[in-house]
N, CA and C of each residue as an Amber inpcrd file, in Angstrom:
protein
   315
  21.1470000  14.0750000  43.4390000  20.3610000  13.2240000  42.2560000
  21.9910000  12.1510000  41.6460000  21.8290000  11.2460000  41.5270000
  23.2000000   9.6310000  41.2300000  22.4650000  10.1300000  40.0170000
  24.1690000   9.8980000  39.2950000  24.0540000   9.1410000  37.7140000
  23.6500000   8.0920000  37.6990000  23.2120000   7.3300000  37.0460000
  22.6570000   5.5690000  37.2230000  23.8530000   5.2300000  35.3800000
  24.9480000   4.5880000  35.6170000  25.0770000   4.4130000  34.5110000
  25.0290000   2.7610000  34.0420000  24.5400000   1.9880000  32.9330000
  24.7940000   1.1110000  32.4240000  25.4240000   0.2040000  31.6020000
  25.8820000  -0.9140000  31.6790000  26.6820000  -1.3330000  30.8270000
  25.9290000  -2.7090000  29.8540000  26.3620000  -2.2070000  28.4850000
  25.7020000  -2.6670000  27.6600000  26.3020000  -3.3290000  27.0650000
  26.4340000  -5.2530000  26.3900000  26.6140000  -6.0610000  26.2230000
  26.6310000  -6.0800000  24.5930000  27.6790000  -6.4770000  23.7300000
  27.4460000  -5.9060000  22.3750000  28.1040000  -7.7420000  21.5690000
  27.2560000  -8.2090000  20.8400000  27.9340000  -9.4790000  20.3280000
  28.1470000  -8.9580000  19.1720000  29.0680000  -9.9320000  18.4320000
  30.1540000  -8.9410000  17.6670000  29.6270000 -10.6580000  16.5340000
  29.4560000 -10.9600000  15.4340000  29.0600000 -11.7920000  15.1240000
  30.0980000 -11.5770000  13.3150000  30.3850000 -12.7470000  13.3330000
  31.2120000 -12.0540000  11.9800000  31.4160000 -13.2250000  10.6820000
  31.2380000 -13.2830000   9.7690000  30.7670000 -14.2990000   8.6320000
  32.2200000 -13.9140000   7.4370000  32.7910000 -15.3030000   7.3050000
  33.3860000 -16.0370000   6.8090000  33.5050000 -16.7760000   5.4680000
  33.1840000 -16.5970000   4.5490000  33.2330000 -17.1350000   3.7560000
  34.6270000 -18.7480000   3.4340000  33.9000000 -19.5610000   3.8810000
  34.7530000 -21.0190000   3.6280000  35.4010000 -21.5420000   2.1000000
  36.7670000 -21.1780000   2.2140000  37.0140000 -21.4300000   0.7780000
  36.9160000 -22.9090000   0.6930000  36.6610000 -24.3440000   1.2560000
  37.0560000 -25.1490000   0.9940000  35.6720000 -25.7440000   0.5290000
  35.2010000 -25.3320000   1.0400000  32.9380000 -25.6110000   1.1560000
  32.4160000 -24.4700000   0.2800000  31.8280000 -24.2370000  -0.8800000
  31.4250000 -22.9680000  -1.6370000  29.9790000 -23.1470000  -1.0930000
  29.4500000 -22.1020000  -1.1980000  27.9990000 -22.0020000  -0.0720000
  27.7520000 -22.4150000   1.1380000  28.8290000 -22.1400000   2.3190000
  28.8160000 -22.0550000   3.4150000  29.5860000 -20.8060000   3.8180000
  29.0940000 -21.0880000   5.0880000  29.9470000 -19.9240000   5.5400000
  30.2700000 -19.9180000   7.3490000  31.0180000 -19.6070000   7.7060000
  31.7130000 -19.9120000   9.2020000  31.0030000 -18.9100000   9.7320000
  30.5180000 -18.9260000  11.0420000  30.2020000 -17.6570000  11.5820000
  31.3740000 -17.7150000  13.1790000  31.6150000 -16.4470000  13.5910000
  32.0670000 -16.4710000  14.7220000  30.9100000 -15.7600000  15.8890000
  30.4450000 -16.8650000  17.1930000  29.0980000 -16.0860000  17.4190000
  29.3920000 -16.8090000  19.1740000  29.2880000 -15.8850000  20.6050000
  29.8630000 -16.2940000  21.3930000  28.7790000 -16.8610000  21.7370000
  27.4130000 -16.8880000  21.4430000  26.0430000 -17.2080000  21.8840000
  25.8090000 -19.1020000  21.3790000  26.9160000 -19.3680000  20.4890000
  26.8180000 -20.5780000  19.3950000  27.1520000 -21.7830000  20.9100000
  25.7560000 -23.0200000  20.7210000  26.3760000 -23.9410000  21.1720000
  27.5730000 -24.7470000  20.2010000  27.8520000 -25.4010000  21.2850000
  29.3760000 -25.6210000  21.0520000  30.9450000 -25.5960000  20.6850000
  31.3090000 -25.5490000  19.5290000  32.6430000 -24.5580000  18.7760000
  31.8600000 -23.7050000  18.6930000  33.3100000 -22.4170000  18.9830000
  32.3990000 -21.0240000  18.2180000  32.8540000 -20.9360000  16.7850000
  33.1330000 -21.8420000  15.7220000  32.5350000 -21.9700000  14.5190000
  31.4460000 -22.7720000  14.0260000  30.4800000 -22.0190000  13.7870000
  29.4310000 -22.8020000  13.5200000  29.3400000 -22.2080000  11.4610000
  28.7150000 -23.5680000  11.7810000  28.8890000 -23.8240000   9.7400000
  27.2640000 -23.3500000   9.1900000  26.9510000 -22.6580000   8.7560000
  25.3770000 -22.6030000   7.8010000  25.4240000 -22.4580000   6.3310000
  24.1930000 -23.3970000   5.7630000  25.0220000 -23.4480000   4.3420000
  23.8340000 -21.8180000   4.1730000  24.0470000 -21.3210000   3.0530000
  24.2790000 -20.4780000   2.0510000  22.4730000 -20.6900000   1.1020000
  21.7510000 -20.7390000   1.5080000  20.0670000 -21.2850000   0.5320000
  18.4400000 -20.8480000   1.2280000  18.0970000 -20.6350000   0.2300000
  16.4200000 -20.5480000   0.8430000  16.0200000 -21.8010000   1.5330000
  15.2510000 -21.0950000   2.2900000  14.1940000 -21.8970000   3.1680000
  13.1290000 -23.2850000   2.1310000  12.8920000 -23.9350000   2.5730000
  11.6150000 -24.4650000   1.4230000  10.8160000 -23.9300000   1.2120000
  10.0770000 -24.0690000  -0.0470000   8.8230000 -23.7410000   0.0060000
   7.7990000 -24.7820000   0.4790000   6.2460000 -24.2920000   0.2300000
   5.9960000 -25.1750000   0.7870000   5.1360000 -26.0610000  -0.3960000
   4.9740000 -27.6570000  -0.5900000   4.7550000 -27.9290000  -2.4410000
   2.9190000 -28.5130000  -1.6400000   1.9470000 -28.1720000  -2.9030000
   0.7540000 -28.7880000  -2.6620000   0.3270000 -30.5920000  -2.7260000
  -0.0460000 -30.7330000  -1.6180000   0.1580000 -33.1840000  -1.7600000
  -0.7540000 -33.1810000  -3.1770000  -1.7500000 -32.3540000  -3.9590000
  -2.5790000 -32.9570000  -5.0430000  -2.7590000 -31.1550000  -5.9490000
  -2.3060000 -32.4240000  -7.1440000  -3.3930000 -31.4710000  -7.8660000
  -4.5910000 -30.8980000  -7.7190000  -4.7640000 -29.2650000  -8.2090000
  -5.7620000 -28.4730000  -8.4470000  -6.5330000 -29.2220000  -9.5540000
  -8.0470000 -29.2700000  -9.7330000  -8.6940000 -29.6630000 -10.8460000
  -9.1300000 -28.3060000 -11.8140000  -9.0680000 -28.4670000 -12.4620000
  -9.8050000 -27.3150000 -13.7760000 -10.2710000 -26.3280000 -13.0690000
 -11.5490000 -27.2250000 -12.6250000 -12.9680000 -26.5250000 -12.0660000
 -12.4480000 -25.5140000 -11.0180000 -11.7480000 -26.3350000 -10.2520000
 -11.0680000 -25.0410000  -9.1500000 -10.7200000 -24.0330000  -9.1740000
  -9.4810000 -24.0670000 -10.2370000  -8.7680000 -22.9450000 -10.5970000
  -9.5540000 -21.9420000 -11.1780000 -10.5730000 -22.9450000 -12.0150000
 -11.1100000 -22.1100000 -13.0880000 -12.1260000 -20.7580000 -12.2220000
 -12.9380000 -21.8910000 -11.0050000 -13.5600000 -20.6880000 -10.0550000
 -13.3540000 -19.8510000  -9.6050000 -11.9740000 -20.3520000  -9.5110000
 -11.2800000 -19.3660000  -8.2510000 -10.7660000 -17.8450000  -9.1060000
 -10.4280000 -18.4240000 -10.5480000  -9.9250000 -17.1200000 -11.2970000
 -11.8700000 -16.2410000 -11.9370000 -12.5120000 -17.0310000 -11.4660000
 -13.6140000 -16.1830000 -12.3980000 -14.3540000 -15.7510000 -11.0280000
 -13.9650000 -15.4650000 -10.1740000 -14.2350000 -15.3790000  -8.8760000
 -13.9570000 -13.4960000  -9.0670000 -13.3720000 -12.8770000 -10.2790000
 -12.9540000 -11.4370000 -10.3550000 -13.2420000 -11.0450000 -10.9460000
 -14.2060000 -11.7700000 -11.9510000 -14.5990000 -11.2790000 -13.1090000
 -16.7640000 -10.8160000 -12.7730000 -16.6900000 -10.8290000 -11.6800000
 -18.7330000 -10.7630000 -11.2220000 -18.5980000  -9.2170000 -11.3710000
 -19.5750000  -8.7660000 -12.5080000 -20.1030000  -7.1500000 -12.9250000
 -20.6210000  -6.3840000 -11.4680000 -20.4390000  -5.2260000 -11.5170000
 -21.3210000  -5.1480000 -10.5820000 -22.3570000  -3.3690000 -10.8110000
 -23.5120000  -3.6480000  -9.7300000 -24.2870000  -2.8600000 -10.8040000
 -23.8140000  -1.1760000 -10.7160000 -23.9640000  -0.8770000 -11.5380000
 -23.5790000   0.7240000 -12.5420000 -24.3870000   1.5020000 -10.9990000
 -23.9900000   2.5230000 -10.5300000 -24.0640000   3.3750000  -9.3510000
 -25.1410000   4.3400000  -9.7550000 -26.2040000   5.1630000  -8.7870000
 -26.5090000   5.4360000  -9.3120000 -27.0760000   6.7070000  -8.4760000
 -27.6890000   8.5750000  -8.8610000 -27.8520000   9.3140000  -8.9320000
 -28.7930000  10.1320000  -8.8510000 -29.1000000  11.0100000  -8.4770000
 -30.1630000  11.6540000  -8.6960000 -30.4500000  12.7410000  -9.0620000
 -31.0910000  13.4120000 -10.4090000 -30.6670000  14.7490000 -10.6770000
 -31.5990000  15.5900000 -10.6610000 -31.0230000  17.1210000 -10.2140000
 -31.0250000  17.7980000  -9.2020000 -31.9430000  18.8520000  -9.9380000
 -32.4780000  18.7320000 -10.9070000 -33.3860000  19.2500000 -11.8050000
 -34.4980000  18.5970000 -11.4940000 -34.7100000  17.1900000 -11.8900000
 -36.2960000  16.7400000 -12.5120000 -36.0920000  15.8640000 -11.5580000
 -35.4350000  15.4640000 -11.1250000 -35.4390000  13.9980000  -9.2640000
 -35.6930000  12.7750000 -10.2130000 -34.6820000  12.4330000 -11.3870000
 -35.3660000  11.6150000 -11.4440000 -33.6230000  10.4230000 -11.2260000
 -33.7510000   9.3200000 -11.1400000 -32.7410000   8.4380000 -11.5520000
 -31.7350000   8.6280000 -12.9180000 -30.5940000   8.0850000 -12.2190000
 -29.3210000   8.3880000 -13.7380000 -28.1970000   8.0900000 -12.9990000
 -27.7020000   7.5980000 -14.1940000 -25.9830000   7.1600000 -13.9290000
 -25.3700000   8.4950000 -13.7590000 -24.2830000   8.5090000 -12.8930000
 -23.2570000  10.0610000 -11.6850000 -22.7560000  10.1790000 -13.1460000
 -22.6960000  11.4380000 -13.0640000 -21.4190000  11.7170000 -15.0090000
 -21.9660000  11.9020000 -15.8540000 -23.4860000  11.2160000 -16.0250000
 -23.9840000  12.0870000 -17.1370000 -25.4810000  12.4590000 -17.6050000
 -25.5350000  12.6320000 -18.7260000 -26.6110000  13.6930000 -18.8750000
 -28.0150000  12.9820000 -18.4130000 -28.8690000  13.6110000 -17.7400000
 -30.1960000  13.1890000 -17.9020000 -30.9060000  13.0710000 -18.9450000
 -31.3110000  11.3540000 -18.5490000 -31.8450000  11.3120000 -20.8400000
 -33.1650000  11.8200000 -20.2790000 -34.2770000  12.2440000 -19.1710000
 -35.5720000  13.4040000 -18.7670000 -35.7170000  13.8110000 -19.2590000
 -34.6940000  15.0080000 -18.7440000 -34.6180000  16.4160000 -18.4320000
 -33.9060000  17.3230000 -19.9040000 -32.7420000  16.5170000 -20.4450000
 -31.4800000  16.2970000 -20.9060000 -30.7380000  17.6800000 -20.3710000
 -30.2910000  17.4990000 -19.0700000 -29.7960000  18.4310000 -17.9600000
 -28.4720000  17.6000000 -17.8980000 -27.4570000  18.8790000 -17.5220000
 -26.0180000  17.7220000 -17.0200000 -24.9110000  19.4810000 -16.4270000
 -24.2920000  19.0360000 -15.4480000 -23.4950000  19.7660000 -15.1460000
 -24.1000000  21.4520000 -14.2390000 -25.7540000  21.8340000 -14.5840000
 -25.8940000  23.4210000 -14.4250000 -26.7040000  23.5380000 -15.3890000
 -26.5500000  23.0260000 -16.5870000 -27.2620000  23.4540000 -18.1450000
 -27.5950000  22.5130000 -18.7530000 -28.4280000  23.1690000 -19.9340000
 -28.7130000  21.9270000 -20.8320000 -28.1530000  22.1700000 -21.7280000
 -27.7270000  20.8630000 -21.7230000 -26.9480000  19.8020000 -22.6670000
 -27.3750000  19.3650000 -23.7310000 -28.3050000  18.5710000 -23.5360000
 -29.7860000  18.1100000 -24.6840000 -30.7260000  18.3500000 -24.8720000
 -30.3740000  18.2250000 -26.4920000 -32.4450000  18.9030000 -26.0250000
 -33.3090000  17.2340000 -26.4720000 -34.3500000  17.6220000 -25.3980000
 -35.4100000  16.6940000 -24.7730000 -36.5610000  16.5280000 -25.3380000
 -37.2900000  15.5220000 -25.7470000 -38.4350000  15.8570000 -26.5830000
 -39.8160000  15.3940000 -25.3430000
């Protein structure tokens, strides 16, 4: 059995703030193209800007899409087998959770 050894090269990057140019950093990196000192601005990348204004109708229709109502859920009464809303007293027989909750005529 032979022991295989591997050599791993670790690139060390050091960041130094440049006092004469605020907002800039000097980065020394062995992989940098050109000079070993490379200046990079400290700012966020530009955000996307819409080309045209959205109309009120487009904005309102997008917001109104979340206003849709859903049909209420349905379940079956275990006593009389009529359709009812879950977790409510049955309107036909008045039973809820295995007992008579309401007097129904």
